[in-house]
VEXTI-369009 format. One record per residue: residue in one letter; x, z, y of N, C-alpha, C, CB in turn. Coordinates in steps of 0.1 Angstrom, whole numbers, plus 5000, padded with zeros to 4 digits. Glycine has a CB too. Layout:
AXZYXZYXZYXZY...
END
This chain:
M327136510806327336510821328636580824326136580828P329536520831330736580835330436700845331736480842G331236800843330936920852329837010847330636870866D329637110854328637210849327337200857329237350850A326237200850324937190857324737300867323737190847N325237420864325037530873325737510886325537660866T326937440885327637410897326837310906329037340894L326237210900325437120908324237190916324837010899V323637290909322537360915322937470924321637420904D324237500925324737610933324737580948326137650929H323537570954323337560968321937610971323337400972P321737680982320437750985319237650984320437810999T319337530989318237440988317937400974318637310996F318937370966318737340952318237450944320037290946R318737570947318237690939316737710943319037820943R316337690955314937710960314137600953314837700975L314537480953313837370946313637400932314537240949S314737440925314637470911313637570907316037500906H313637680915312737790913311337740915313037910922A311037670926309737630930309137530919309737560943L310037440914309537350904309337420890310637240902A310037520888309937590875308637680875311137670872T308237730887307137830887305837770892307537940897R305837640897304637580902304337460894304737540917P303337460885303037350877302537230885301837380867P303037110882302636990891301236960888303536870887I300636900899299236860898299236720892298536860912L298436700882298436570875297336480881298236580860A297536350883296536260888295436240878297236130893P294236220882293136190873293336050866291736190880D293236060853293435930845292035880841294335960832D291535780848290235730846290235590839289435730859G290735580827290735460820292135400818289935360828A293135490815294435440812295035350822294435380798P295235390834295935300844297335290841295735360859R298035200847299435180845300135310850300035060853R301335340844302135450847303535410853302335550835A303935480863305335460868305935590872305135360881A307235590874307935710878309035680888308535780865V309335770897310335760906311235880906309735740921A312435860911313435970911313736010926314735930904I313636130929314036190942315536240939313136300947V316436150942317836180939318536250951318636050936L319036370949319736450959321136470955318936590961R321936490966323336530963323836620975324236400963R324936690972325536780983326836710986325736930978T327036670998328336611002329436711003328136541016A330636651005331836741006331736831018333136651007D330936791028330736871040329536971038330536781052D329036981026327937071023326537031029328237211027V326436901031325136851036324336801024325336741047V323036841023322236781012321636651017321136891009E321736551008321336421012320336371001322436321013L319436271006318436210998318636060997317036241004L318536000985318735860983317435780985319335830969L317535680993316435590995316835450993315735611009I315935360989316235220988315235140996316135180973K315635021000314734921006314634810996315334871020R313334790991313134690981313334550986311734710975S313834460978314034320982312634260984314834240971E312634150992311434070995311133990982311533991008R310034020975309633950963308133930963310134020951E307633810960306233780960305533850949306033630958D306233890938305533950927305534100928306133910914D306034160939306134300941305134350951307634340944P304134430948303234480958303834560969302134550952W305034620966305734710975306934630981306134840968S306934500981308034420985308434461000307634270985G309734481001310334511014310134651019309734421024H309434741011309234881015310434961013308034931008V310635071021311535171018310935271008312035251031A311735300998311135370986312135460980310535270976L311635520969312535600960312835510948311935730956P314035520942314235440930313235470919315635470924G312735370913311735390902311035260899310735490906G310035270890309235160886308335190875310135040883R307735080869306735100859307435140845306034970857R306635220838307035260825307135150815306035370819D308235150808308535040798308135100784310035000798P307735020775307435070761308535140754306934950752S309735110759310935180753311135320758312135090755D310535350769310635480775309835590767310235480790V310535690762309835790755308935880764310835880747T309535910776308835990785308835920799309436130786L308035970808308135920822309435960829306935970830Q310036070825311336110830312336000826311736250825D312235950814313135850809312935720818312835810795T311735700822311435580831312135600844309935570834A312035720850312735740863314235730862312335880868I314735780851316235770849316635630847316635860837R315935560839316335420836316235330848315335360825E315135340856314935260868315935300878313535280873T316335420880317335460889318635400885317435610890R318935400873320235340868320235190870320435370853E319135120867319034980869319034930883317734920862E318435010892318334970906319535010915317035030912T320135120911321135180920322535200913320735310926G322535180900323735210892324035360890324935150900I323235450895323435590893322835630880322835670905D323635690872323135740859322935890859324135710847V321635930861321336080863321736150850319836090866T321536090838321936160826323336190825321536080814R324236100830325636120830326136200841326335980829D325636180853326236230865325336340872326536130874G324336390866323436480873322536560863322536410882I321436610869320536690862319136670868320936840862V318136670860316736670865316236810866315836580856L315736840879315236980881313836990877315337010896G313036890878311636900875310736790881311037040880M309436810881308536710884307636760896307636670872L307336670905306436690916305036640912306836620929D304036670921302636620918302636470917301736670930E301736430907301536290905300636230917300936260892L300736100919300036040930299435910925300836030943R298435860932297835730930297735660944296535730923P297935530945297735460958296435490964298035310956R296435500978295135520985294535380989295335610997T295435280989294935150994294335080982296135070999P293035030983292434970971292934840967290934950975T293734770976294334640973295534660964294634570985L296134780963297234800954296834820940298034920959P297734790930297434800916297034950913298534760907P296034970904295735110900296835160891294435110892I297535260896298735310890298935460893300035230894I299435530883299835670886301335680887299235760874V301835740897303235750899303635900898303635700914T304635920889305136060887306536070892305136090871P306736160902308036180908308836290901307936210923F310136270899311036370894312136390904311636320880V312536520905313636560914314936580906313236700921A315936510910317236520904318336550913317536390896I319436610908320636630916321836560909320936790918V322636490917323736420912325036460919323536260913R326136430913327436460919327636380932328636410909H328436440941328536390954329236250955329236490963D330036230944330836110945330335990936332236140940V329035990933328435880925328635750933326935910922T328735640926328835510932327535430931330035430925I327135370942325935290942326235140940325135310955E325535080930325634940927324234890926326534910914T323734830936322334790936322134660928321834770951S320834650923320434530916319834440926319434560904D319434320921318834220930317434260934318834080924E316834370928315534420933315634500945314934500921V316934540949317134630960317934560971317834760955A317434560983318134500994319234590999317134471006V318934720999320034821004319634960998320134821019A320635040996320435180992321235261002320835210977F320635371006321335461016320935601015320935401030W321835691019321635831019321135881033322835911014V320235981033319836041046319836191044318435991051A320036261054320136411053318736461050320536471067L318636551040317336601036316636681047317536691023A317536741056317036811067316236731077318136881075S316336591076315636501084314136521082316036361082L313736561070312236581068311636691076312036611053E312536781081312036901089312136871104312937021085D312636751107312836721122311536661127314036621124P310836731136309536681141309636541148308936781150S310836511154311036391161311036271152312236391170L311236301139311336191129310036181121312436211119T309036261124307736251118306736191128307236391113V306336071126305635991136304435911129306535891143E303635851138302635761133303135621137301235781140S303235531127303835401129302835291126305035381120E303035181132302135061129302934971119301934971142V302234951108302834871097301934751093303034961084S302534651088301734541083302034511069302034411092A301034481061301234451047299934381041301534581038R300134291033299034221026298034161037298334311017G298534111048297734051058297034141067296733961051S297234271066296534371075297634451082295634461066T297134511094298034591102297234721105298434521115W297934841103297234961106298335071109296335011094R297835181114298735291118298635401107298335351132V299835451104300035541092300935651096300435461080P300835771090301835871091303135831084301336011085S304235861090305535811085306635901089305735671090Y307735871082309035931086309935811092309836001074L310835841101311835751105313135801099311935741121L313635731089314835781082315835661080314435831068G317035691085318035591084317735461091318335551069G316935471102316535351109315335271103317635261111H314735331093313635261086312335351087314035241071I311235281086309935341086309635371071308835261092V309335501068309035541054307535581054309935651049W306735511047305235531047304635511033304535441057G303335531032302735511020302935621009303135371014M303035580997303235680986304635750988303235610973T305635680992306935740994306835851004308035640998E306135831015305935931026305236051020305235871038R304136031012303436131006304236220996302136080999I305036150988305936220979306936310987306736120970L307536250998308436331005307836451013309136241016R306536431016305836551022305736661012304336501027N305436620999305336730989306736790987304836670976L307736710987309136770986309436860998310136650985Q309036811010309336901022308637031021308836821034A307437031015306737161014307437261004305337141008L308137210994308837290985310237330991309137220972V310837240998312137271005311937381015312737151011G310837371023310537461034310037601029309537401043N309737611016309237741011310337831009308437720998R310437941018311538031018311138161010311838071032E310038161003309638280995310538300983308138260990
END
């Protein structure tokens, strides 16, 4: 990785996150019969103006994707070639956004694992990893991604951007807790993961 890892983490938010992830063991999801495994990356960067930003993607519309069209974190299902779930998160981030965390960043740690609450979704365990990358990384999206964009991490603390939204998926419509980030509704597992991230970022202990 070009540059020094300590330089990447040299920001109050990143130091707080690094400490919290190192001292708080993640909660593992119950494994009741070897469900599928997936991993996502919470990719953060510090801009030249010292603003901490979070990378989000909007998935392309695809009939074979249960999360088609959703705003999400880069990631996907574990491949047999992935030695660890962290490898899955890094590979999927590289394939979907062109960002190579191994080359241009550092993985800080792992958040709590989650499973979908909606019974119509595939039984899967999702493991989120928090990573920091250089501010000048270049995004090159794959055809699985309609758009990738950065939003200020501080948006998670803005009460005006934490709302209940009406969403439609798989022929049903319902109201869900959500964030409004970058002009998009962020809900479902991504919203839950970001809530967990927000809890760590907001911990000033």
